[in-house]
KEFITOR-353456 format. One record per atom (N, C-alpha, C): residue number from 1; residue in one letter; atom name; x, y, z. Coordinates in steps of 0.001 Angstrom, whole numbers. Atoms other than C-alpha are relative to their C-alpha. Layout:
# KEFITOR-353456
{NUM,"a","CA",{X,Y,Z}}
...
//
This chain:
# KEFITOR-353456
{1,"x","N",{822,-1172,511}}
{1,"x","CA",{4386,-8576,-11013}}
{1,"x","C",{748,1464,158}}
{2,"x","N",{-927,-1105,-24}}
{2,"x","CA",{5920,-5228,-11523}}
{2,"x","C",{-865,875,1285}}
{3,"x","N",{620,-1195,-975}}
{3,"x","CA",{5437,-2494,-8673}}
{3,"x","C",{1294,1110,-173}}
{4,"x","N",{-919,-907,-298}}
{4,"x","CA",{7299,547,-7846}}
{4,"x","C",{17,630,1383}}
{5,"x","N",{-83,-459,-1327}}
{5,"x","CA",{8840,1888,-4678}}
{5,"x","C",{1016,1063,-232}}
{6,"x","N",{-720,-1321,398}}
{6,"x","CA",{10096,5462,-4791}}
{6,"x","C",{61,832,1304}}
{7,"x","N",{-148,-803,-1309}}
{7,"x","CA",{11578,7551,-1895}}
{7,"x","C",{-15,1555,-603}}
{8,"x","N",{38,-1618,543}}
{8,"x","CA",{10575,11425,-2522}}
{8,"x","C",{12,711,1065}}
{9,"x","N",{64,-827,-1106}}
{9,"x","CA",{10464,14436,-652}}
{9,"x","C",{-1477,-325,711}}
{10,"x","N",{1168,212,-825}}
{10,"x","CA",{7827,14349,2179}}
{10,"x","C",{-1209,754,-875}}
{11,"x","N",{1011,-643,447}}
{11,"x","CA",{4306,15155,871}}
{11,"x","C",{-1158,50,1014}}
{12,"x","N",{1080,-30,-1175}}
{12,"x","CA",{1074,16334,2625}}
{12,"x","C",{-955,-863,-506}}
{13,"x","N",{1083,814,250}}
{13,"x","CA",{-1943,14378,2783}}
{13,"x","C",{-836,684,-1200}}
{14,"x","N",{724,-764,994}}
{14,"x","CA",{-3725,17048,628}}
{14,"x","C",{594,-288,-1355}}
{15,"x","N",{-786,95,1290}}
{15,"x","CA",{-981,16917,-2197}}
{15,"x","C",{-275,-1500,-433}}
{16,"x","N",{115,1440,456}}
{16,"x","CA",{-1276,12869,-2136}}
{16,"x","C",{-1469,-213,-559}}
{17,"x","N",{1484,36,262}}
{17,"x","CA",{-5229,13029,-2264}}
{17,"x","C",{-37,642,-1517}}
{18,"x","N",{59,-628,1306}}
{18,"x","CA",{-4973,15422,-5295}}
{18,"x","C",{828,-867,-1271}}
{19,"x","N",{-741,821,1017}}
{19,"x","CA",{-2394,13256,-6915}}
{19,"x","C",{-828,-1192,-405}}
{20,"x","N",{684,1277,96}}
{20,"x","CA",{-4539,10124,-6521}}
{20,"x","C",{-1383,378,-887}}
{21,"x","N",{1079,-325,711}}
{21,"x","CA",{-7450,12009,-7893}}
{21,"x","C",{357,332,-1513}}
{22,"x","N",{-363,-282,1420}}
{22,"x","CA",{-5578,13232,-11174}}
{22,"x","C",{185,-1417,-712}}
{23,"x","N",{-336,1333,652}}
{23,"x","CA",{-4687,9432,-11532}}
{23,"x","C",{-1358,-888,-131}}
{24,"x","N",{993,617,71}}
{24,"x","CA",{-8371,8655,-11401}}
{24,"x","C",{-261,-1047,979}}
{25,"x","N",{109,1002,-876}}
{25,"x","CA",{-8170,6619,-8394}}
{25,"x","C",{-990,520,1209}}
{26,"x","N",{625,-135,-1050}}
{26,"x","CA",{-10321,6248,-5340}}
{26,"x","C",{686,112,1234}}
{27,"x","N",{-1194,-104,-1118}}
{27,"x","CA",{-8384,7607,-2262}}
{27,"x","C",{-870,516,1316}}
{28,"x","N",{438,-334,-1361}}
{28,"x","CA",{-8625,8051,1428}}
{28,"x","C",{1373,114,758}}
{29,"x","N",{-1108,9,-801}}
{29,"x","CA",{-6167,8743,4098}}
{29,"x","C",{-378,-586,1410}}
{30,"x","N",{254,741,-1425}}
{30,"x","CA",{-5769,6642,7557}}
{30,"x","C",{1201,-303,709}}
{31,"x","N",{-1313,418,-653}}
{31,"x","CA",{-3558,5789,10167}}
{31,"x","C",{-159,-1561,339}}
{32,"x","N",{43,1515,-167}}
{32,"x","CA",{-2457,2185,10714}}
{32,"x","C",{1192,-258,791}}
{33,"x","N",{-939,646,-730}}
{33,"x","CA",{-243,137,12838}}
{33,"x","C",{58,-1451,-413}}
{34,"x","N",{-131,1578,265}}
{34,"x","CA",{1123,-3232,12044}}
{34,"x","C",{647,-533,1324}}
{35,"x","N",{-526,526,-1493}}
{35,"x","CA",{1466,-5171,15514}}
{35,"x","C",{1057,-1241,-433}}
{36,"x","N",{-889,1170,421}}
{36,"x","CA",{2998,-8256,13614}}
{36,"x","C",{150,-123,-1397}}
{37,"x","N",{-12,137,1558}}
{37,"x","CA",{4369,-9209,10261}}
{37,"x","C",{-1199,-864,-499}}
{38,"x","N",{1211,645,713}}
{38,"x","CA",{1407,-10321,7993}}
{38,"x","C",{633,-1042,-857}}
{39,"x","N",{-344,1186,847}}
{39,"x","CA",{1402,-13422,5942}}
{39,"x","C",{129,617,-1344}}
{40,"x","N",{-30,-285,1418}}
{40,"x","CA",{2114,-13304,2307}}
{40,"x","C",{-1455,165,-579}}
{41,"x","N",{1392,35,471}}
{41,"x","CA",{-934,-11912,632}}
{41,"x","C",{15,916,-1213}}
{42,"x","N",{106,-566,1221}}
{42,"x","CA",{-2344,-10006,-2454}}
{42,"x","C",{-1491,861,449}}
{43,"x","N",{1208,-489,175}}
{43,"x","CA",{-5256,-7547,-3064}}
{43,"x","C",{-699,86,-1234}}
{44,"x","N",{648,60,1257}}
{44,"x","CA",{-7868,-7386,-5670}}
{44,"x","C",{67,1240,-801}}
{45,"x","N",{-239,-1460,757}}
{45,"x","CA",{-7119,-3496,-6650}}
{45,"x","C",{1269,90,-302}}
{46,"x","N",{-1276,-768,58}}
{46,"x","CA",{-4276,-1753,-7935}}
{46,"x","C",{-4,950,851}}
{47,"x","N",{66,-1246,-1056}}
{47,"x","CA",{-3060,874,-5628}}
{47,"x","C",{1203,766,-252}}
{48,"x","N",{-1069,-739,20}}
{48,"x","CA",{-937,3799,-5308}}
{48,"x","C",{-4,522,1525}}
{49,"x","N",{12,-211,-1238}}
{49,"x","CA",{101,4492,-1790}}
{49,"x","C",{1290,1108,383}}
{50,"x","N",{-927,-1194,-210}}
{50,"x","CA",{1839,7617,-308}}
{50,"x","C",{129,-136,1474}}
{51,"x","N",{-219,-165,-1342}}
{51,"x","CA",{3372,7558,3297}}
{51,"x","C",{161,1487,386}}
{52,"x","N",{252,-1365,-337}}
{52,"x","CA",{2483,10802,4877}}
{52,"x","C",{895,226,1291}}
{53,"x","N",{-740,-193,-1539}}
{53,"x","CA",{4116,10474,8545}}
{53,"x","C",{155,-1536,536}}
{54,"x","N",{-239,1323,-692}}
{54,"x","CA",{5734,7785,10471}}
{54,"x","C",{1034,-966,-782}}
{55,"x","N",{-661,966,697}}
{55,"x","CA",{7636,4865,9188}}
{55,"x","C",{-638,-1290,-419}}
{56,"x","N",{725,1200,402}}
{56,"x","CA",{6549,1560,7434}}
{56,"x","C",{1011,-1087,-693}}
{57,"x","N",{-763,907,691}}
{57,"x","CA",{8271,-1734,6266}}
{57,"x","C",{-825,-899,-871}}
{58,"x","N",{661,1084,880}}
{58,"x","CA",{7161,-4325,3662}}
{58,"x","C",{922,-1034,-573}}
{59,"x","N",{-765,1218,576}}
{59,"x","CA",{8528,-7544,2058}}
{59,"x","C",{-738,-242,-1079}}
{60,"x","N",{692,802,1278}}
{60,"x","CA",{8009,-8883,-1325}}
{60,"x","C",{200,-1329,74}}
{61,"x","N",{-36,1488,39}}
{61,"x","CA",{7619,-12270,-2275}}
{61,"x","C",{1398,-691,141}}
{62,"x","N",{-1445,812,200}}
{62,"x","CA",{11405,-13117,-2769}}
{62,"x","C",{620,450,1379}}
{63,"x","N",{-680,-524,-1292}}
{63,"x","CA",{12004,-11505,897}}
{63,"x","C",{549,1360,-88}}
{64,"x","N",{-650,-1212,212}}
{64,"x","CA",{13375,-8335,-292}}
{64,"x","C",{-917,1165,1057}}
{65,"x","N",{934,-792,-857}}
{65,"x","CA",{12476,-5700,2406}}
{65,"x","C",{234,1524,-227}}
{66,"x","N",{-125,-1522,169}}
{66,"x","CA",{11755,-1992,1927}}
{66,"x","C",{-515,655,1038}}
{67,"x","N",{206,-737,-1201}}
{67,"x","CA",{11896,550,4538}}
{67,"x","C",{-729,1501,-505}}
{68,"x","N",{486,-1283,620}}
{68,"x","CA",{9590,3565,3633}}
{68,"x","C",{-233,950,1296}}
{69,"x","N",{-77,-1301,-757}}
{69,"x","CA",{9897,7196,5196}}
{69,"x","C",{-926,911,-761}}
{70,"x","N",{949,-997,547}}
{70,"x","CA",{7559,10043,4678}}
{70,"x","C",{532,480,-1457}}
{71,"x","N",{-344,-465,1351}}
{71,"x","CA",{7391,10956,996}}
{71,"x","C",{195,-1253,-933}}
{72,"x","N",{-119,1182,795}}
{72,"x","CA",{7731,7223,-193}}
{72,"x","C",{-1339,-254,-734}}
{73,"x","N",{1441,589,889}}
{73,"x","CA",{5200,6064,-3004}}
{73,"x","C",{-4,-1385,-438}}
{74,"x","N",{323,1281,432}}
{74,"x","CA",{4204,2803,-3760}}
{74,"x","C",{-999,-358,-851}}
{75,"x","N",{1381,350,812}}
{75,"x","CA",{2209,1620,-6830}}
{75,"x","C",{300,-1412,-387}}
{76,"x","N",{-346,1426,262}}
{76,"x","CA",{1469,-1971,-7393}}
{76,"x","C",{-1518,-448,-654}}
{77,"x","N",{1259,486,628}}
{77,"x","CA",{-1003,-3929,-9430}}
{77,"x","C",{-772,-796,850}}
{78,"x","N",{1040,1012,-612}}
{78,"x","CA",{-3926,-6088,-8493}}
{78,"x","C",{868,-1461,47}}
{79,"x","N",{-661,1214,83}}
{79,"x","CA",{-2434,-9547,-7381}}
{79,"x","C",{1349,140,361}}
{80,"x","N",{-1437,-224,-485}}
{80,"x","CA",{887,-8052,-6191}}
{80,"x","C",{158,-842,1327}}
{81,"x","N",{-368,725,-1117}}
{81,"x","CA",{2274,-10516,-3474}}
{81,"x","C",{1014,781,956}}
{82,"x","N",{-888,-778,-1123}}
{82,"x","CA",{3773,-8801,-333}}
{82,"x","C",{-463,-235,1459}}
{83,"x","N",{253,121,-1575}}
{83,"x","CA",{3807,-8720,3478}}
{83,"x","C",{336,1498,422}}
{84,"x","N",{-249,-1219,-645}}
{84,"x","CA",{3405,-5678,5597}}
{84,"x","C",{881,-445,1445}}
{85,"x","N",{-873,528,-1088}}
{85,"x","CA",{6215,-5994,8504}}
{85,"x","C",{-692,1096,1329}}
{86,"x","N",{284,-537,-1270}}
{86,"x","CA",{5698,-4842,12144}}
{86,"x","C",{613,1394,-189}}
{87,"x","N",{-433,-1462,6}}
{87,"x","CA",{5686,-896,12291}}
{87,"x","C",{-914,734,1028}}
{88,"x","N",{783,-890,-910}}
{88,"x","CA",{4566,1837,14685}}
{88,"x","C",{-1140,701,-911}}
{89,"x","N",{1354,-765,635}}
{89,"x","CA",{1461,3982,13928}}
{89,"x","C",{697,860,-1299}}
{90,"x","N",{-381,-925,918}}
{90,"x","CA",{1900,5646,10533}}
{90,"x","C",{-1346,587,-823}}
{91,"x","N",{1110,-492,589}}
{91,"x","CA",{-377,7797,8290}}
{91,"x","C",{170,-192,-1580}}
{92,"x","N",{-68,155,1502}}
{92,"x","CA",{-903,6773,4585}}
{92,"x","C",{-1276,572,-801}}
{93,"x","N",{1132,-515,1004}}
{93,"x","CA",{-3051,8120,1502}}
{93,"x","C",{109,-1311,-866}}
{94,"x","N",{-89,1164,1052}}
{94,"x","CA",{-3965,4977,-572}}
{94,"x","C",{-1216,376,-1047}}
{95,"x","N",{945,-191,1235}}
{95,"x","CA",{-5688,5261,-3961}}
{95,"x","C",{-103,-1318,-750}}
{96,"x","N",{287,1138,589}}
{96,"x","CA",{-7259,2363,-5676}}
{96,"x","C",{-842,34,-1056}}
{97,"x","N",{939,-3,1174}}
{97,"x","CA",{-9073,1669,-8918}}
{97,"x","C",{-1462,-638,408}}
{98,"x","N",{1276,612,-515}}
{98,"x","CA",{-11971,-134,-7016}}
{98,"x","C",{-333,990,1469}}
{99,"x","N",{359,-582,-1082}}
{99,"x","CA",{-13866,2089,-4294}}
{99,"x","C",{61,-1040,1096}}
{100,"x","N",{-308,791,-1076}}
{100,"x","CA",{-12917,632,-863}}
{100,"x","C",{-1580,-600,538}}
{101,"x","N",{1103,470,-288}}
{101,"x","CA",{-16702,9,-333}}
{101,"x","C",{-396,-1295,-819}}
{102,"x","N",{330,1194,1062}}
{102,"x","CA",{-16728,-2628,-3292}}
{102,"x","C",{1077,-1062,357}}
{103,"x","N",{-1145,1082,-227}}
{103,"x","CA",{-13551,-4538,-1840}}
{103,"x","C",{-683,-1126,548}}
{104,"x","N",{389,1165,-619}}
{104,"x","CA",{-14273,-8033,-1048}}
{104,"x","C",{911,-412,1240}}
{105,"x","N",{-901,442,-1274}}
{105,"x","CA",{-13399,-9610,2278}}
{105,"x","C",{531,-1431,-78}}
{106,"x","N",{-1002,-866,-655}}
{106,"x","CA",{-10855,-10448,3511}}
{106,"x","C",{625,799,-1066}}
{107,"x","N",{-830,-953,915}}
{107,"x","CA",{-8964,-7530,1940}}
{107,"x","C",{1266,-594,-426}}
{108,"x","N",{-1172,763,126}}
{108,"x","CA",{-5737,-9389,2510}}
{108,"x","C",{-280,-1369,-686}}
{109,"x","N",{225,1013,369}}
{109,"x","CA",{-6144,-12228,254}}
{109,"x","C",{1188,-1009,280}}
{110,"x","N",{-1071,1077,-133}}
{110,"x","CA",{-4123,-15559,949}}
{110,"x","C",{784,-172,-1212}}
{111,"x","N",{-846,294,1023}}
{111,"x","CA",{-1148,-16124,-1300}}
{111,"x","C",{-439,-1220,-915}}
{112,"x","N",{319,1359,519}}
{112,"x","CA",{-2427,-19732,-1857}}
{112,"x","C",{-1391,368,-1214}}
{113,"x","N",{1214,-342,815}}
{113,"x","CA",{-5657,-18003,-3542}}
{113,"x","C",{301,585,-1419}}
{114,"x","N",{-92,-1016,1210}}
{114,"x","CA",{-3994,-16154,-6243}}
{114,"x","C",{358,-1134,-1149}}
{115,"x","N",{-542,608,1544}}
{115,"x","CA",{-4010,-17677,-9871}}
{115,"x","C",{736,477,-589}}
{116,"x","N",{-938,-747,723}}
{116,"x","CA",{-1150,-17003,-11753}}
{116,"x","C",{-208,-573,-1574}}
//
């Protein structure tokens, strides 16, 4: 599945929220920390994510590792397989095509449950 990962100039939370709104996405900001590498998983929503502060790492299904710094933007379709890798606290803005209150649980769907 196609996704984009681009490193740009740092962006403020307000700027990222405004971009998400222009894209017609439901967006919010939050702080997160990944204490251990996650299992390969997917989400039911398409997403655009901006890294506001801190650093984060993720890996794709084929094991390619991406290192994100402030200003990084990721866009991914629903069903994109990936793993979050251990990282310190970082702040993200995420915009999705489904409001967060409508996400089904668990949010991280096991890779084995993805019908291709």
